[in-house]
N, C-alpha and C positions, 0 to 999 in steps of 0.2 A: 076641308081641308086636309095639308096635308101633313104626311106622317113628319115630326124631326125625328132628323137622325144626327146625331151627335159629332160632331167636328173629331178627326184627330190628330194628334201634330203630326203627321204623315200628310196630312187634308193640307193644314197651311202650310208646312215647308215646302213641295209643291209648287204650290201656287205665287210664295213669296220667291224662291227659287226662278219659277220661269220671268216673273217681272221683274227683279231687281238686282237680279244676277251677285248675290251675295259674296262677299269672300268669305266669310262668316254666319252662321246662323243655327239660332241657338234656341225651339221653341219648344216648352215644357207646360204639357197639360196641369194643371195646377186643382182642376174641380172634381176630381175623384174617380176619373174617368166619366162625366156625364157632358164634355167637351164644353163647360158655357164658361170657363175663365182660365185661360191661356198669359203665360209671361212667355215673351218673346226679348233675344238678343241678335238683331238685325247689322252688319255690318257693309257698308258697298258702298263704291266707288259714287255709284248715282246719288249720297247724300252729298258729296263734294261741293261747297259753296252752298248749299241749300243750309235755311234756316228750319231749328228744332221744330216748328210747327207744319211747314211744308214736307218735312218728311214723314212725319206722323201721318199726315192726308194723306202723301203717297201710300201710305200702309193701307189703313184705312180705305182707300178706293179698293189698292188689290184684293182688298179681302172685302168688298161691299156685300158680295152674297150670305160669307159667312159671319158676317156680323149682325147678321139681321138674326138670327141664332144662338151666336155668344155674347156673354152678358158680361165679359171684361176681356179687358186687352194689355194687359202691361208690355213697356215697351221700351227699349234702348234702341236709340235709329245712331249708329255712328260711322265716321269712314273709318278708311282702314287705318289713318295714322293716329287717330282717336282710339280706336283701338288699340294698339300700341300702346300706349300710354294705361288702360284700361282694365286688358286684359288678365285674369288669375295667373299666380306665376307660378 
């Protein structure tokens, strides 16, 4: 049995940044530090022309190893143009 080490916001940020080259990235641990529940906003040119389900699949494939231990990942996957209309003022 391997010891389960909780993943951190930085762990996920690093992996997502390397794979998706986001122009904006937010990762927030919503699990009170146990590393089991995260919210993410990922804005990347790589999402341009890709359906939502395929964007999410890209994220899940990127975090395949981490998802074995993460209970929940809520994500918003936007193109830079979508981000311009959705980002907080």
